C-alpha positions as CSV (number, residue, x, y, z in Angstrom):
1,X,100.1,103.2,102.1
2,X,97.3,101.2,100.5
3,X,98.4,98.0,98.4
4,X,96.1,99.5,95.7
5,X,94.4,102.7,94.9
6,X,90.9,103.8,94.2
7,X,91.5,104.1,90.6
8,X,92.8,100.4,90.3
9,X,89.8,99.0,92.2
10,X,87.2,101.1,90.1
11,X,88.9,100.1,86.7
12,X,89.0,96.4,88.0
13,X,85.0,96.7,88.8
14,X,84.1,98.9,85.8
15,X,83.0,101.7,87.7
16,X,83.3,105.3,86.5
17,X,81.1,107.4,88.7
18,X,82.3,108.7,92.2
19,X,79.1,107.8,94.1
20,X,80.6,104.8,95.8
21,X,84.3,106.1,96.3
22,X,83.8,106.2,100.1
23,X,82.6,102.6,100.0
24,X,85.4,101.5,97.8
25,X,88.1,103.2,99.9
26,X,86.5,101.4,103.0
27,X,86.7,98.0,101.1
28,X,90.4,98.7,100.2
29,X,91.2,99.3,103.6
30,X,89.4,96.3,104.9
31,X,90.9,94.1,102.4
32,X,94.5,95.2,103.1
33,X,93.8,94.6,106.9
34,X,92.2,91.2,106.3
35,X,95.1,90.2,104.4
36,X,97.7,91.4,107.0
37,X,95.9,89.6,109.6
38,X,95.8,86.3,107.7
39,X,99.4,86.4,106.7
40,X,100.7,87.9,110.1
41,X,102.6,90.7,108.3
42,X,102.7,93.8,106.4
43,X,103.6,94.0,102.8
44,X,104.9,97.5,102.7
45,X,107.8,98.9,104.7
46,X,106.9,101.8,107.3
47,X,109.4,103.4,109.6
48,X,108.9,103.6,113.3
49,X,110.1,102.7,116.9
50,X,109.0,99.6,118.8
51,X,109.7,99.0,122.5
52,X,110.5,95.6,124.2
53,X,110.8,94.5,127.9
54,X,112.6,91.5,129.3
55,X,109.7,89.2,128.7
56,X,110.4,89.6,124.9
57,X,113.8,87.8,125.3
58,X,113.3,84.3,124.0
59,X,115.7,81.2,123.8
60,X,115.8,79.8,119.9
61,X,114.3,76.4,120.2
62,X,116.6,74.8,118.0
63,X,119.4,75.8,120.3
64,X,117.7,75.5,123.9
65,X,118.4,77.0,127.3
66,X,121.7,77.7,128.6
67,X,122.5,79.9,125.5
68,X,122.1,83.5,125.2
69,X,118.5,84.7,124.6
70,X,117.4,86.7,121.4
71,X,115.1,89.7,121.2
72,X,112.1,88.5,119.7
73,X,110.6,91.2,117.7
74,X,107.0,89.9,116.9
75,X,107.0,91.8,113.8
76,X,108.9,91.8,110.4
77,X,111.8,94.0,110.4
78,X,113.7,94.9,107.3
79,X,116.4,97.3,108.6
80,X,117.5,99.0,111.9
81,X,118.6,102.9,112.2
82,X,119.3,102.6,115.8
83,X,119.3,100.0,118.5
84,X,118.8,101.2,122.3
85,X,119.6,98.7,125.1
86,X,117.4,98.7,128.2
87,X,119.8,101.0,130.3
88,X,119.3,103.8,127.2
89,X,122.9,103.1,125.9
90,X,123.1,102.7,121.9
91,X,124.2,99.3,120.5
92,X,126.6,99.7,117.8
93,X,125.6,97.9,114.4
94,X,128.7,95.7,114.9
95,X,127.4,94.4,118.2
96,X,124.4,92.5,116.9
97,X,123.1,90.4,114.4
98,X,119.6,90.4,112.5
99,X,118.4,86.9,112.2
100,X,117.5,84.7,110.2
101,X,120.7,85.7,108.7
102,X,120.6,86.8,104.9
103,X,116.9,86.3,105.1
104,X,115.0,89.3,105.4
105,X,112.6,90.1,106.8
106,X,114.1,89.6,110.3
107,X,112.6,88.0,113.1
108,X,114.9,88.6,116.1
109,X,118.1,90.5,116.9
110,X,121.0,88.4,118.5
111,X,123.7,90.1,120.3
112,X,127.3,88.9,119.7
113,X,129.1,87.3,122.7
114,X,130.6,90.4,124.3
115,X,127.4,92.1,124.6
116,X,124.4,91.5,126.9
117,X,120.8,92.8,127.2
118,X,120.4,95.2,129.8
119,X,116.9,96.3,131.5
120,X,117.3,99.1,134.2
121,X,114.1,99.7,136.2
122,X,111.2,100.3,134.0
123,X,113.9,100.3,131.0
124,X,112.9,99.3,127.6
125,X,114.7,98.1,124.6
126,X,114.0,100.5,121.8
127,X,114.5,99.5,117.9
128,X,114.0,102.0,115.2
129,X,113.9,101.0,111.8
130,X,111.8,100.0,108.6
131,X,109.2,97.4,109.4
132,X,107.2,95.2,107.2
133,X,108.0,92.2,104.7
134,X,109.2,94.3,101.8
135,X,109.3,98.0,100.8
136,X,106.4,97.5,98.5
137,X,103.7,94.8,97.9
138,X,104.3,92.7,95.2
139,X,102.1,91.7,92.2
140,X,100.4,88.7,94.0
141,X,99.3,90.6,97.0
142,X,98.0,93.5,95.1
143,X,96.1,91.2,92.9
144,X,94.7,89.4,96.2
145,X,94.1,92.9,97.7
146,X,92.4,94.1,94.4
147,X,89.9,90.9,94.2
148,X,89.3,91.0,98.1
149,X,88.5,94.5,98.0
150,X,86.1,94.0,95.1
151,X,84.5,90.9,97.0
152,X,83.7,93.1,100.1
153,X,82.4,95.8,98.2
154,X,80.0,93.5,96.3
155,X,78.7,92.3,99.5
156,X,76.5,95.3,99.7
157,X,74.3,93.9,96.9
158,X,74.2,90.4,98.7
159,X,71.8,88.7,101.2
160,X,74.4,86.4,102.5
161,X,77.1,87.8,104.6
162,X,78.0,85.0,106.9
163,X,77.8,81.1,107.3
164,X,74.9,79.8,109.5
165,X,75.7,77.0,112.0
166,X,73.0,75.2,114.1
167,X,74.7,73.8,117.0
168,X,72.6,72.2,119.8
169,X,72.2,75.4,121.8
170,X,71.0,77.4,119.1
171,X,71.9,79.3,115.8
172,X,75.3,81.1,115.6
173,X,76.7,83.3,112.6
174,X,80.3,82.6,111.7
175,X,81.9,85.5,109.4
176,X,83.5,83.8,106.4
177,X,86.4,86.0,106.3
178,X,89.0,85.8,103.4
179,X,87.6,83.6,100.6
180,X,89.2,80.0,100.5
181,X,90.8,80.3,96.9
182,X,92.4,83.6,98.0
183,X,93.9,82.1,101.2
184,X,95.1,79.2,99.0
185,X,96.9,81.7,96.5
186,X,98.4,83.3,99.6
187,X,99.6,80.0,101.0
188,X,101.0,78.7,97.7
189,X,103.0,82.1,97.0
190,X,104.6,81.8,100.7
191,X,102.8,84.6,102.1
192,X,101.2,83.0,105.2
193,X,103.5,83.6,108.1
194,X,103.8,81.2,111.2
195,X,105.0,82.4,114.6
196,X,108.5,80.7,115.1
197,X,108.2,81.0,119.0
198,X,106.0,79.4,121.5
């Protein structure tokens, strides 16, 4: 789902006609993807199943080698409906922890001490659940999406789309991406995420 809808963006821009609806929809989509890329997450939950192999097991950096590996998800997780080990057996919800504890969205899954990850030949761990940072985008994310979509839409009337640099070997074009003040707002709101594992 989009963080904002077409009507919201048209009201924000003061547009009443339908002639540019396709461009506006494209701007909303591009803005949302740009924000998700910048923040390394999605701000609305979506259900689905993700698949993991043995190389996705990691040691927690603050604990170190010699301890049980956790399953590094690589995406924000809100809840699990089913967890299936690499040998196709179901893992009970009482046999693992979602972590960091008490701080959703979750980043990894740790098995309890009497359980272990199993990977048969060509086997994969399956995690079915709800993915994303939250069930719905909050006011700050919606506002940045609205402003960025409007910015992208207005570029059609601009002659300056990129930053031009002139290194010794010639001219190169560098896309500006998300405007700096929007990045700053996301940073100050704690929305910019960083990978927790090397």
